[in-house]
Steps between C-alpha positions, in 0.01 A plus 500: 500500500785640707473806719494820297380330181159589364325279247406657167129524579563675832753730332243598236238567767743709705590705192131560430427602860792741506386636165161595647664671797494234771817438696624140521800371697657156506638358824438225752154512658498351850209339677159394378327732253155492339658409166824300532810711450320834460430787736427870471691757702387863486361462150795301366450144377783289644549146377741215547574324170598184689169461685266657241266219392303669223630808314139608440469561874700818438212624283254413776677719754556773241126511435436587863752784481387626160148583619614687810535878494872596498505611866343173617731301274807651668392366839367161386672201658464123546147366442327721245186291449285637783275719284272291277425807286861501384 
């Protein structure tokens, strides 16, 4: 996949996430991240279609955001898996 291209599965997942009110952006993600090619910045899921290994990882990160109250979601960044209750 070339930069800027999103495979069909990832595109479907992104459309779903946007449809339920989560913000998703596509751009290069630098450095190591918990899930390759994905990070969260102030409640926005940011992913790199070139380094994304599994489109379903987008759903994983979205799940963390979906259970947060809106004010917490807006400030959520990077590693979201610290709270086992989520």
